FISE-230066 format. One record per residue (C-alpha): x, y, z; residue in three letters. Coordinates in steps of 0.5 Angstrom, whole numbers, padded with zeros to 4 digits, always signed. Example, Ala and Ser with C-alpha at 12.3 -4.5 7.8 and 13.67 -1.06 7.14 Angstrom:
<atoms>
+0025-0009+0016ALA
+0027-0002+0014SER
</atoms>
This chain:
<atoms>
+0254+0243+0235MET
+0252+0248+0240VAL
+0257+0253+0242GLN
+0258+0256+0249ALA
+0254+0262+0250GLY
+0254+0269+0254VAL
+0256+0266+0260SER
+0259+0259+0262ALA
+0251+0256+0264MET
+0248+0259+0257GLU
+0248+0255+0251GLU
+0247+0258+0244ILE
+0243+0254+0238CYS
+0239+0256+0232ASP
+0233+0252+0234VAL
+0230+0250+0241LEU
+0225+0244+0240VAL
+0221+0243+0247ILE
+0218+0236+0247GLY
+0221+0230+0245GLY
+0215+0226+0242GLY
+0214+0224+0235PRO
+0213+0232+0233ALA
+0219+0234+0237GLY
+0224+0228+0235SER
+0222+0229+0228THR
+0223+0236+0227ILE
+0229+0236+0231ALA
+0232+0230+0227ALA
+0230+0234+0220LEU
+0233+0241+0222LEU
+0239+0238+0225ALA
+0240+0234+0218GLU
+0240+0241+0214ARG
+0246+0244+0218GLY
+0242+0247+0224LYS
+0244+0247+0231SER
+0239+0244+0235VAL
+0237+0243+0242VAL
+0231+0238+0244LEU
+0229+0238+0251VAL
+0224+0233+0254ASP
+0221+0233+0261LYS
+0221+0225+0261ASP
+0227+0220+0261GLN
+0226+0216+0255HIS
+0223+0210+0255PRO
+0217+0212+0257ARG
+0209+0211+0257PHE
+0205+0214+0252HIS
+0198+0212+0250ILE
+0196+0213+0242GLY
+0199+0206+0240GLU
+0197+0206+0232SER
+0200+0208+0226LEU
+0198+0210+0219LEU
+0200+0207+0213PRO
+0202+0214+0210PHE
+0207+0214+0216ASN
+0211+0209+0212MET
+0214+0215+0207PRO
+0216+0219+0213LEU
+0219+0213+0217PHE
+0224+0212+0210ASP
+0226+0220+0210LYS
+0228+0219+0217LEU
+0231+0213+0216GLY
+0228+0209+0222VAL
+0223+0204+0218ARG
+0227+0198+0220GLU
+0227+0200+0227ALA
+0220+0201+0227VAL
+0219+0194+0224GLU
+0223+0191+0229ARG
+0218+0193+0235VAL
+0211+0194+0231GLY
+0204+0189+0230MET
+0203+0189+0222PRO
+0197+0193+0221LYS
+0193+0192+0214PHE
+0186+0195+0216GLY
+0180+0197+0220ILE
+0175+0193+0223GLU
+0169+0197+0225PHE
+0163+0193+0229VAL
+0156+0196+0230SER
+0151+0194+0235PRO
+0146+0196+0229ASN
+0149+0192+0224HIS
+0149+0184+0223PRO
+0156+0184+0222LYS
+0163+0187+0222PRO
+0165+0191+0217SER
+0173+0190+0215LEU
+0176+0195+0211LEU
+0183+0194+0208GLU
+0188+0199+0207PHE
+0191+0195+0200GLY
+0184+0197+0197ASP
+0185+0204+0197GLY
+0186+0209+0192TRP
+0194+0209+0192GLN
+0197+0203+0192GLN
+0203+0202+0196GLY
+0200+0204+0202MET
+0197+0198+0204ASP
+0200+0197+0211TYR
+0203+0200+0218SER
+0204+0198+0225PHE
+0201+0198+0232GLN
+0207+0200+0237VAL
+0208+0201+0244ARG
+0209+0209+0244ARG
+0215+0208+0249SER
+0219+0204+0244ASP
+0217+0208+0238PHE
+0218+0215+0241ASP
+0225+0213+0244HIS
+0227+0210+0237ILE
+0225+0217+0234LEU
+0229+0221+0240LEU
+0235+0217+0238LYS
+0234+0218+0231ASN
+0234+0226+0233ALA
+0241+0225+0237ALA
+0244+0221+0232ALA
+0242+0226+0226LYS
+0246+0231+0231GLY
+0240+0234+0235ALA
+0243+0235+0242ARG
+0238+0232+0247VAL
+0236+0234+0254VAL
+0232+0229+0258GLU
+0229+0229+0265GLY
+0229+0237+0264CYS
+0223+0241+0265ARG
+0223+0248+0261VAL
+0220+0253+0266ALA
+0221+0260+0262ALA
+0221+0263+0256LEU
+0222+0270+0254ASP
+0222+0273+0246PHE
+0228+0277+0246VAL
+0227+0284+0242ALA
+0230+0284+0235GLY
+0229+0276+0235GLY
+0230+0270+0238GLY
+0228+0268+0246ALA
+0232+0265+0252THR
+0229+0259+0256ALA
+0231+0256+0262SER
+0229+0249+0265GLY
+0230+0245+0271THR
+0233+0238+0272MET
+0231+0232+0276ALA
+0236+0234+0281ASP
+0234+0242+0282GLY
+0240+0244+0277SER
+0238+0249+0271THR
+0240+0250+0265ARG
+0240+0256+0260ASN
+0239+0257+0252TRP
+0239+0262+0247ARG
+0236+0261+0241ALA
+0234+0264+0234ARG
+0227+0260+0234PHE
+0223+0256+0238VAL
+0219+0249+0236VAL
+0213+0248+0241ASP
+0212+0240+0241ALA
+0210+0239+0248THR
+0204+0235+0246GLY
+0198+0236+0250ARG
+0203+0241+0255ASP
+0201+0246+0250THR
+0207+0250+0253PHE
+0206+0256+0249LEU
+0199+0256+0247ALA
+0198+0257+0255ASN
+0203+0262+0255ARG
+0201+0266+0250LEU
+0193+0265+0252LYS
+0192+0261+0244LEU
+0188+0255+0247LYS
+0181+0254+0246GLN
+0176+0248+0248ARG
+0174+0245+0242ASN
+0166+0246+0243ARG
+0164+0242+0236ARG
+0167+0235+0239HIS
+0168+0235+0246GLU
+0171+0228+0248SER
+0174+0224+0254ALA
+0177+0217+0255ALA
+0178+0211+0260ILE
+0184+0206+0258TYR
+0188+0200+0259GLY
+0192+0194+0257HIS
+0190+0187+0257PHE
+0193+0180+0256THR
+0190+0175+0252ASP
+0184+0179+0249ALA
+0182+0175+0243GLU
+0184+0178+0237ARG
+0182+0178+0229LEU
+0185+0171+0226PRO
+0191+0171+0220GLY
+0193+0177+0217LYS
+0188+0181+0221ALA
+0191+0179+0227GLU
+0194+0187+0228GLY
+0188+0191+0225ASN
+0185+0196+0230ILE
+0178+0195+0232SER
+0173+0201+0233ILE
+0167+0199+0236PHE
+0161+0203+0237TRP
+0156+0203+0244PHE
+0151+0207+0247ALA
+0156+0212+0250LYS
+0161+0213+0244GLY
+0166+0208+0241TRP
+0171+0204+0244ILE
+0179+0202+0241TRP
+0181+0196+0241PHE
+0189+0195+0239ILE
+0194+0189+0239PRO
+0201+0190+0240LEU
+0206+0186+0238SER
+0208+0184+0246ASP
+0201+0180+0246GLY
+0198+0186+0250THR
+0192+0190+0247THR
+0190+0198+0249SER
+0183+0198+0250VAL
+0180+0205+0250GLY
+0173+0208+0251ALA
+0172+0215+0248VAL
+0166+0218+0251CYS
+0162+0225+0252PRO
+0166+0228+0258PRO
+0158+0228+0261ALA
+0159+0220+0261VAL
+0166+0220+0265ILE
+0163+0225+0270LYS
+0157+0219+0271GLU
+0162+0214+0275ARG
+0162+0214+0283GLN
+0168+0211+0286GLY
+0173+0207+0282ASP
+0176+0208+0276VAL
+0177+0202+0273THR
+0171+0199+0275GLU
+0167+0204+0271PHE
+0172+0202+0266PHE
+0169+0195+0266ARG
+0162+0198+0267HIS
+0163+0201+0259LEU
+0166+0195+0257ILE
+0160+0191+0259GLY
+0155+0196+0255LEU
+0159+0193+0249CYS
+0157+0185+0248PRO
+0162+0185+0242ALA
+0167+0187+0246LEU
+0166+0184+0252ALA
+0166+0178+0248GLU
+0174+0179+0246ARG
+0175+0181+0253LEU
+0172+0175+0257LYS
+0178+0171+0258HIS
+0183+0177+0258ALA
+0186+0180+0264THR
+0188+0188+0265LEU
+0195+0189+0266THR
+0194+0195+0271GLY
+0189+0200+0273PRO
+0185+0204+0269ALA
+0187+0211+0267THR
+0182+0217+0265ALA
+0182+0223+0261THR
+0178+0229+0262GLY
+0176+0233+0256ASN
+0181+0233+0251TYR
+0179+0236+0245SER
+0182+0243+0244TYR
+0185+0248+0238GLY
+0189+0254+0238THR
+0188+0261+0235ASP
+0194+0261+0231ARG
+0201+0256+0230MET
+0206+0261+0230SER
+0209+0267+0230GLY
+0215+0271+0230ASP
+0220+0266+0232GLY
+0216+0261+0234TYR
+0211+0255+0231ILE
+0207+0249+0235LEU
+0207+0243+0232ILE
+0203+0236+0233GLY
+0198+0236+0239ASP
+0202+0242+0241ALA
+0197+0246+0236SER
+0191+0242+0237ALA
+0188+0235+0239PHE
+0182+0232+0236ILE
+0178+0225+0237ASP
+0184+0219+0236PRO
+0178+0215+0232VAL
+0182+0214+0227PHE
+0189+0214+0229SER
+0191+0221+0227THR
+0195+0223+0232GLY
+0202+0220+0231VAL
+0201+0221+0223TYR
+0199+0229+0224LEU
+0204+0231+0229ALA
+0210+0228+0224MET
+0207+0231+0218ARG
+0207+0238+0222SER
+0214+0237+0223ALA
+0216+0236+0216PHE
+0212+0242+0214ILE
+0215+0246+0220GLY
+0222+0244+0218ALA
+0221+0247+0211ASP
+0218+0253+0215ALA
+0224+0254+0220VAL
+0230+0254+0215VAL
+0225+0259+0211ALA
+0225+0264+0217CYS
+0232+0263+0219LEU
+0236+0263+0212ASP
+0231+0268+0209ARG
+0228+0273+0214PRO
+0224+0277+0208ALA
+0220+0271+0207GLN
+0219+0268+0214ALA
+0212+0271+0215ARG
+0210+0268+0208ALA
+0213+0261+0210ALA
+0209+0261+0217LEU
+0203+0263+0213LYS
+0204+0257+0209ALA
+0206+0252+0214PHE
+0199+0254+0218GLU
+0195+0253+0212ARG
+0198+0246+0210GLU
+0198+0243+0217VAL
+0190+0245+0218VAL
+0188+0244+0212SER
+0190+0237+0213GLY
+0188+0236+0219ARG
+0181+0238+0217ASP
+0180+0233+0212ARG
+0180+0228+0218PHE
+0176+0233+0223THR
+0170+0233+0218TRP
+0169+0225+0219PHE
+0171+0225+0227ILE
+0165+0230+0228TYR
+0160+0225+0226ARG
+0164+0219+0228ILE
+0158+0217+0233THR
+0152+0220+0228SER
+0147+0214+0225PRO
+0148+0216+0217ALA
+0156+0216+0218ILE
+0156+0209+0222ARG
+0151+0206+0216ASN
+0156+0209+0211LEU
+0162+0205+0214PHE
+0158+0199+0215MET
+0155+0199+0208ALA
+0160+0193+0203PRO
+0159+0196+0196GLY
+0163+0201+0193SER
+0161+0205+0186PRO
+0165+0210+0183LEU
+0171+0208+0187ARG
+0169+0212+0194ILE
+0170+0207+0198LYS
+0177+0207+0196ALA
+0178+0215+0197ALA
+0175+0214+0204VAL
+0180+0209+0206LEU
+0186+0213+0203SER
+0184+0218+0206LEU
+0184+0214+0213LEU
+0190+0211+0211ALA
+0193+0219+0212GLY
+0192+0222+0204ASP
+0190+0229+0207VAL
+0195+0233+0201ALA
+0192+0239+0198ARG
+0192+0236+0192GLY
+0190+0229+0193SER
+0186+0226+0187PRO
+0181+0223+0193ILE
+0178+0230+0193ARG
+0172+0229+0189SER
+0170+0222+0191ARG
+0171+0224+0198ILE
+0166+0230+0196LEU
+0161+0225+0193MET
+0161+0221+0200PHE
+0159+0228+0204LYS
+0153+0229+0199VAL
+0151+0221+0201ILE
+0152+0223+0208TYR
+0148+0229+0208TYR
+0143+0226+0204ALA
+0142+0220+0208GLN
+0142+0225+0214THR
+0136+0229+0211LEU
+0132+0223+0209ALA
+0132+0220+0216SER
+0130+0226+0220ARG
+0125+0227+0214VAL
+0123+0219+0217GLY
+0122+0221+0224ARG
+0118+0227+0222LEU
+0113+0223+0219PHE
+0114+0217+0224GLY
+0117+0213+0219ARG
+0123+0209+0220SER
+0130+0212+0218PRO
+0133+0210+0211VAL
+0139+0206+0211MET
+0145+0207+0207ALA
+0146+0205+0200PRO
+0151+0201+0197ARG
+0157+0206+0198THR
</atoms>
């Protein structure tokens, strides 16, 4: 429960969570379950639109721990794998999670984020967090001796005030604390921008594969194709920011132009209807100098955002919330261990994210494309890569040695390709991995 504060207009709580997306709602539910008084503040009224509809199999155990699996299943489209389509290969490559290293991680869901995020937000409230929607936090000050004060503005102009022992920034790409504390940096290793929209009557894969995500490589980058349970399909082109700057005039017209550069996708959309204007985002890859400090942590996209090619966003956000909840409890209950707890939090979150980023930074390279399109799998390398793509990023995972083998093959293929170009030979195709 939130108790009355110093004044009638101030509320006191253990933890103030700013942001009601998957990261914020997850950590609010976990902390409330562990007996902490939690206030979760979100600038929007839910349900509300959000892009990023594809989940990973390793999300499923997290849903079980939160008690929301059945609710997610009711709104989700089953997703059993990934289809990769390359203009340089004769046929698509279909990777099924059921062929991965770890059994039982064989499916996940595609979800409308408006429905999914609302499920998680309502779950946080049901677990005891006090949820305040339609309130934008405008000011936050850390107090000498610990804790922070914050104020937010409601849609009607009224003000809400809080005093909290700890602050969790889960504001996503708004990066509230990272901006205020000057922690945010552009990710110069992988700059990306996107244009996306939703279609009806798009041609999907047959049978069990109907809900699988498809990734199309094309000359300007890659394009996602995510089927949703209500019959619509989310489609988005991810390109270097310079490509988006090429457009002249209407965003939707340019979106159609990019789709036209990918004949395999254009064929799947030839009878489809775009449900509304396309949306464009600028360069969105970024990181932060640190993810925690005295009395606060940054979770989910509030600390970093990477290319969405492997649908990692929601999973990494929720995973950081689970890890972050342990850190917050340690800081509140065992202050002498706070510094060590925050270091452990950052180390675990960053190490998991880095296991994806190695692949993401190279996703458009010919060598990585050849490896993903190759059909064979000696030494269970393919099984290990599938488990990674399913979300297996734990530090002690048994797939690490096979992922190392995959990287060795990648570097060998890259070197062979460069040598071939140097001597005027055709690039060497990937072995059957």
